[in-house]
N, C-alpha and C positions, 0 to 999 in steps of 0.2 A: 252403392259400393262400400261406403264407410261402414254400414251395418254388417257387411259380410266379412270384414277384416277380423281375424281372430289372432290374438297374441297370447302365447302360453307363458304367462308370468305366474310365479308361485312363491309362497313363503317357505317352501321346503327346499333344503339344500340338496342339489343333485350332484351326480358324479360328472366332473368336467372331462370332456374328451379333447385332448390336446390337439388332435387333428382338425377339430371343428372350431369355428369362431364362437365366441360367447353370443354374439348377436350380429346379424347381417342386414344392413339396409340395402335394398336393391331398387335402383332407378326411382327414387322417391321424388315426388313433386308435391309442393304445398304452397297454397296461396291464401291470402286474406283479401277477399273481394277481388279487385283487379290488380292487386300488388303481389307478384310472385315472391316467395321467401326462399324456397328450395327448388332447384331445377335439376332433375335427373341425377340426384345424389345417390351414390353407392359407397358403402363404407362397411368394413369388417373390423370388429373389435375382438382381439384375441386374448386368451388368458395371459395374465401378467403384463398387459399393455399399461404404460404410464403416459397418458396423453394430455396435453394442454390444448384446449379449444379456445381460439382467439378470434377476434373480429370486433368491428365497431358496435357500439350499443345500438340495438334495434335491427341487427343484421339477421337474426333468427336463431341464435344459439339456444335460447330457452325453448323455442319451438322444437329444435332438434332433440333436446333432452326429453321433452314431452312425448315425442315419437318413440324414443328409446324405452321409455317407461310404460308405454301403452296408454298414456293420458290423452293423446291425440292419435288420429288415424290419418294416413296420407291421402291426398287427392288421387294420386297415381302411385304405382309401385307397391312394394311389400316389405314387411319387417319380419325377419326370421330369428327369433330368440332360441337359444338352446333349451331343450326341455328341462323344466324345473329350475330355470335360471333365477337366482335370487339377486334382484337389483335394488339398491338403496339410493334414494335421490334426496339431495339437500337443496331446496330452493333458496332464493335470496331472502325470502321472508317466511320461514317455516312456521307452521301452526302446530303447537303442542296440544295433544289431546289429554283430557283428564285434569284433575286438580291435585295430584299427589305431590310428594316431596321430590327434591332434586335427585336423590339417589334412586328412588323407585322409578322415576321417569327414565333415568338413564338405563336402568335394568330392563326396561321394556324392549330394548334392542335385543335382549336374549329371550324373546317371547316363547320360542320353541322350547328352550330349556326350562323356563318358568312353568310351562304346561306340564313338562315331564316331572318337575319337582312336585307340583300339585298332585299328580297321579301317584307318585311314590308315597306321599304322605297319606293319601287315601288308602293305599294298599297296606301301609304299616298299621293303620287303625283296624284293619280286618285280619291281621296276621294270626290271631288266635282262633280263627274259624276252622282250622284243620284242613283247608283246601289246598291240595298239592299244586293244582294248576295256578292258584293265586300266588303261591311261593315262586313258582317257575317264572311267572310273568314279572314278579317283583325283581327277581335276579336279572332278567333280561333288560328291564327298564333301567335298573341301577347301573348295569354295565354300559349301557348307551349313554346315560347321564354323565358318567365319569369319562367315557371316551370322548364326548363332545365338550368337555371342559366345564361341566356344570358346577363342580365344587369350587372352581376358581373364578366364576363369573362375577361375583360381587367385588372381589379384589381387583379384577380387571376393570370393571366399571369405575371404581374409585380412582384407579391409576389414570384412566382417561380423563375423568373430571378434574383431577389434580393438574394434569398436563395442560388442560384448557383454562386454567386459572381459577378453579373453584377451591376454596379452602375447606378444611375438615368441618368447620362450623357451618358451612353453607349446605351440607348434604341433607340436613333435615328441614331446610326451608321449603315452604309451600311454593309451587311454581307460580301461582297467581301473584306472589309478592315480588317476583324477579323483574328487573328492568328488561327492556327490549333486547339490549345487547347480551344480557345473561341468558335470556331465553334462546337466542340464536346459538350461543355456545352450548347450551344444554341439548338442543336439537342435534348439533354436530356430534356431541358425545354419545347420544342415543344411537345415532347412525353408525358410528365407528364401532360401537359395542357389538353390533349384530354380525360382523364378519361376513359380509355379502360376497357374492362372486364378482359383482361389478358395482363400483361406487361412481355416482354421478354427482359432482360437487359444483354448485353455482356460487362463486365468490365465497369460499369457505373462510377466508382470512378476514372478512368483515367482522369488526368488533373484537378482534384478537390483538393483544399487545405483542411486542417483539418476542418475549419469552414463550408465549403460547404458539406463535407462528413457528418458531424454531422447533418446538415440541411436535407440532403437526407435521412439519417437514420430515422429522425423524420417523414418525409413525408411518407416514405414507411410504417412505423409503423402505421400511422393514416389513410392511404388510404384504400378505399374499394376494390380496384382491387386485384385480385390474381396476383402473380408475380413469375417468375423464374429468378434468377440472377446468372450469371456466374461471379465469382470474386475470385481473389487470395488474397484478403484482409481479413484475418481471423478475425480481430476485427470487420469489417463491417458485416461479416456473423454472428458473435456472437450476434450482436445487432439487426439484421433485420429478420432472418429466423427462422422458427420453424421445418424445415425438411431439411436434406441434402440428395441429390441424387448423388451418385458417378457413373460416367461412366468409366468403366475399362474393358479392354478386350472385348469391344463390348456389354457389358451388364450393366444393371442398378442395383445398390444396394441401398436400402433405409435405412435411419437412422432418427429416430423420435426425432430430437433435433437440436441444433445449432452446430457450428463448433467444439466447445470444447467437446460437447457430442460425436460428430462423431469421433473425433480423439481418444478418449478413447475407444469408442465402437468398432471401427475398429480394434484396437490393441487387444481387448478382443476376437473378432470373429476370428482373425487370429491365436491367441494362441489356441483357442478352436478347430479350424479346424485342426491345426497342431497336437494337442494332439489326436484328433479323428483319424486322418490319421495314426499316429504312432501306436495307439492301434489296428486299423484294420490290419495294416501290421504285427504286432506281432501275432494277432489271425490267419491270413492267414498262416504265417510261422509255427506256432505250429500245425495247422490243416494239412498242407501239410506234415510235419514231421511224424505226427501220421498215415496218410494215407500210406506213403511210408513204414513205419515199419510194418503195420498190414494188408495191402491189400492182402497178400498171406498167412496170418497166421490164428490163431484161431479166430481173431476178424475181419474177412473179412467183415461181414455184417455191423459192426459199422464203418469200414473204408469206405465202399461204401456209407453208409448213410451220412457220413461227406463229402465225395467227392461230392455227389449230392447237399448237402447244400451249399458247397463252390461254386459250379457252378451257383447256383441261387443268390449268394451274389451280391448285387449292390456295386461295388467297387468305393471307393472315388478317385477322381483325386488328384494327388500330389499338395499340395498348391503351388501357385506361389512363387518363391524365392524372398524375399524382402531383398536385401542386405542393411545393414546399412553402407552407404557410408560416410566416414569421411575424411576430408581434413584439412590441416593447411596452414595458411599463412606462407611463408618462413620467419623465423625471421631474422632481421637485427642486427647490432651492438647495444649494450645496450644504449649508449648515456647518456646524463646528466639527472639529476632529473627534472630540469625545461626544458620543451620541447619547449614552445612557450609563448610569452607575447605580448599582444596588449595594447597600452596605448593611451587613449583619441582618439580613432579611429573614424573618421567621413567620410561619403561618401554620395554624392547626385547624382541623375540621372535626367537629364532634369529639373534642378532647383528644384527638389523634394527631400528633405532629406530622405535617407533610415535609417540612424542611426547617432547619434552624441555622442561623448564622451564615446565610448564603451571601457571598461577596461576588460581584460580577462587574466588569467594566467592558463596555462595547465601544469600539472605535469605528470611525467611518470606514465602510467597506467590509466590516466583519460579516461572516456567515455562520451563525450559531444555530445548531440543531438541538432540540430538547427531546430526550427519550426517557422512557420508563414504563413500568407496568400500569395497567388501568388503575385509576384511583390514587396514583402517586403524587398528584398535584400539578401536572403539566399545564392544564388550562388555567388553574388558579394562579400559577406563576405568571402566565401571560397577562392576566388581568391585573396583577400587582404591578408588573413592569409598565403597563399602559395606564396606570392610575385609575382603573375602573373600580377597584375595591381596596380597602386599607389593609396594611400589614399588621400582624400582632406586635411585631417589633422590627426595628430597622427602618430604613428609608430608601426611596428611589428618587434619583436626581436626573431628570432629562437634560440633555445638552442644549446648546444654543441653536435655535432655528430648526428644531426637530419637527418634521411633519409625518405623522404616523398614519399608515394605512393598515387597518386591522380586519382580519378575516376570521370570523368565529363560528360560521355555519348556523348561527341562530337567526340571521337574516332580518334583524330588527329594522334596518333602514330601507327595506324594500316596500314600495307602494303597491298594495294588492290590486289597485284599480288601473294601473298602467300595464301596457304590453311589455314583453321582454325587450323589444327594440326601443320603446320609449324610455324605459327605465335606464338602460345602459347609455343610450344617446344623451340623456339628461345631464350626464357628467361633462360631456364635451359637445354641446349643442351645435357648435359651428363646424364640427367634423363632417366630412362627406358620409352620406348614408351607406354607401357601398363599403366604406372602411369599417363601419360599425357592424354591418351584416357579415363581413368576412370574419371578424372576431367572433361573432355569435355562432357562425357555422363551425368554427374550430371547437366550440364548446357545446356542440350538438343541438344548436337552434337554427338550422338551415331552413330556408324557404318560409312556409307558412308557420312553422314553429316559433319564429320570432314575433309573430303577431298574437300569440296567446297571452292571456291575462296572467299577471304574477300570482293572483289569488287562486288560479286554477292549477298551478304547478304543484308537483310533489315536493317534498322536502329536499330531495337530492337535486331536483331541477332548480329550485330556488337557490341552493348552494352554488350551483354553476353560474347562475345569473350574478350573484354577489361577487364571485371571483372575477368574472368578465368586467363587472363594473369597477372593481378595484384596479384593474389594469389600465383604466382610463383616467384615474385620479392622479393628482400631482402629490407625490410623497417621496421622502428620502429614507424612511424607516418602514419596512414591511414586516408586520407581525402576523404570521399565518398559523392557524390551528387546523391541522390535517387538511391541507389544501388539495391533495390528490383524491380524497374520497369522492365517489360518484363520477369520476372521470375515467374514460377508457384510455387505452395506451396512447393512441395518437394525440388525444387532448392533453395527456400528461406530458408528452414530449413538447407540445406547443408551450405549455406553462414553464417547463424546465428551461427551454431555450430563452424564453422571455426573462426568466430570473437570472440566467447566466449573463445576460446583457445589462441587467439592472445595475447601475453604478452606485446605488445607495447601500444601506445596511439591511441585513435580513435576519429575522428570528423565526424559526419554523418548528412547530411540534409536528412530528410525522412518524408513522409506522412503516412508511414506504422506504425500504432500505436502498432501493435503486435511486430514489430521489435524494436520500441523505448522502449516498456515496458521490453523487454527481455535483451537489450544490454546497454542502457545508464544509467548513474548514475547522470547526471546533464543535464539540458535543458537551452538553450539560446533561448528566445522567442523574435522574431522581429515582430513589428506590428505598423503601422501608424507612422513611424518615431521614434519609441521608442524601448527600449530593456530592458530585465530583465533576471536575472539568477535564476533558481529554482533548489534546490537540490532534486534529485530523478528522476524517469522516467515519462512517460506520465500520468500515473494514479495519481502520486503525483501532477502534474500540474493541473489535473482536480479537485483534492481535495482542491485546493487553495480556501479559503472562504473569506468572508468579515472580515476585522480585528475586533477583539473584542474591547469594550470600554477601555480607558486607565485606568491603575491601579494606585492608590495613592502611592503604594510602588515602582513603576517602576522608575529606575534611569533615563530613557529617556522619562520622562513623557511629557515634552513640545513637543518633536518631535512626540511622539505617539498621543498626543492630536491633533496636526495639521493634521496628516493623518486621524484620526478619524473624524475630522470636514469635511474633504473633502469627506469621505465615507458617512457621514450623508447627505451632499448636494446631492450626487449621489442618495442616497435612496429617498430623497424628490423629486428629478427629476423623479425617477421611479414612485413614487406615483402620481405625476402630470400626467404622461403618462397614468396610470391606470384610473384616473378620466376622462381624455380626451377620452379614449377608450369607457368608459361607456356613455359619452355624445354623442359620435358619434353613438353608438348602439341605443340610445334613439331617436336621430334625424332620423336615418334610419327607425326605427319602425313607427314613426309618418308620415314620407313621404310615406311609403308603405301603411299606413292606408288611407292617402289622395288619393293615386293612386287607392286603392280599391273602395273608394267612387265614384271617377270619373268613374271608370269602370262600377259600378252599375248604375250610372245615364245615361251613354252612352248607356246602354243596354235597357233602357225603350222604350216601343213601340211608345209612343207619340213623341219621339225625332227623329225618323228615317227620317222624312221629313225636319227637320231643319238642313240642311247641314252646314250652317255657324256656328251654335252653336256647331255641332259635330267637325268641324275643329278647333274651338277655344279650345275645351276641349282636343282634340288630341294634340294640341301644348302645352297645360298646362301639359299633361302627359309627353311629351318629356322633358319639363323643369324640372319637378320633377325627371324624371329618370336621367337627367344630374347631378342634385344635389346628388342623391343617389350614382351615380358613383364616384363623388368627395369625398363623405363621405367614401365610401368603400376604395378608394385609400389612403386617410389619415389614415383610420383605419388599413390598411395593414402596412403602414409605422410605425405607433405607435407600432403595434404588433412586427414588426421586431426589433425596438429599444428596446423594453422590453426584447426580447429574447437575445439581446446582452449585457444586463445589467451585466451579470455574469463576463464579462471581466473587469479588473481593468482599470481605466483611466490612462493617460500617467503620470501624476504627481505622482500618487500612485505607479506606476511601478518604477519610478526613486527613490522614497524614500525607496522602498523595497530593491533595489539594493544597496543603500547606508547604509543599516542596520538599518533604522529607522522605520521599519515595526512594528506596535504594536502587 
């Protein structure tokens, strides 16, 4: 039966019929051996849908994506894609083909346009042959190339790469030289460049810093493509999707809202289902008692009638048990009030300063989050604060009785010859085995998975073991580097609840904004060699606004005036960018007008025999198009600079830290 399934996927863009779904799954069943993954699943994805697909790790989300793309066939049921549907799929570990540069690889998302461009160049080389049919074909292809955005494709690819964290100097790098995280971001850029009808994104925020995440959120909000995204980033789901589809027990449940709506609505449905089940069970018990008492008495007919009604009753299944799993970090000794102090701390890497003159004091009970772009020095700072590496300048002074628990994802302290259960149990060998197994279940090592050898686990699985092990250790200072990576949403909630109950001090590097909002009360922001501290969580950081004008009554008037002057200069620079953007838009419009005039002149019948004149005009069109490309590239750069204006400049950051912020 699998051989007979035919899916009409194509690399060509077709016309979307609004009345029809992009793709329709009908009564799909899929199993791996004796384990069912999907059971009678039906699902329609419509044009413009913005869907978040959620569910525990291993529940079948990737299988569902493979069915949508035609990589897998169902055991039963059918898949009905729209004719010529263009689907783009980003797996968690994408494989980039070829060994080209970053820019050329990103441009492969425009493969159809690249093919058109090659055909146009071939025709241009043959323009002097005097073939009228050739000229007509050239005109038609050029119109199509322009209509489909061919002349702006490189500028668009550069803008996407910039948004995902690539610098101008990275565009010429060979793909083979990139890190794993950079390759993942490049694969995402290539995918977004193609403008498909349907985007399927499996954990697209992996390897993205906060700035790139926010850019991706804006891109998905503005794009015309429908998309289904698998993500454990609750903040990302809140900002991008308008529907949540949950895969649980092989079935799909739909929620018409973002993640916050889904979480509340799911709880309401579970409570409603439990209440209805309890009421039905009570009704059944009462009815059976009545039947037993009266079946042989004067009310035999009534009892028989109730027995018949009970036999026809559609009985509700017992709601799945959802245990509220709760764990605590094992408390260490109380220690002193001052936990850690950093004075004038500086560190550089490859002659590039990460931060200079960093001052920080942590008191008992503080919750510090550290954020910043990839490569800004967040992990380096953690290693400095925990005395794993030396500083270039300054010093770190731990407080009295500090017991540090460090989570770094490198997993150096794991024994590859032990099982998962043995490794975690070794921290507290006197604890009941059931208690340890419950903890492992929360971190996705239920049942036989707890008996696997550490050496056989993936990197992500080993990270989860290290985190579970840390929860059993006695510490009063937790230092966590991206602790929610490789965790699904239920496991993240378990971790967050444990950290909320932890009565020690916390330092956490994280890109998980939901995690930061819930747990931290102060943020240390690293960026472009600078640093600043902000009181509050991630939302407080986002609310940071341009400082107001200085007040005549303010005692720090001089300092505030200096900061205000810098802010006004930044605002004037932003206004200059806006003017330049308008100038570029005007120039592009004039160039396109001239291009249209030349097109009209070249199409005149009397010119078909003047091949020399046609060639001159064609070359003029090429020169105009080159200038249009230059203008588009500069316009994209100016737009990107304007989007980054909300971030304070380095001098302003230092003045805020020193308390002179107006």
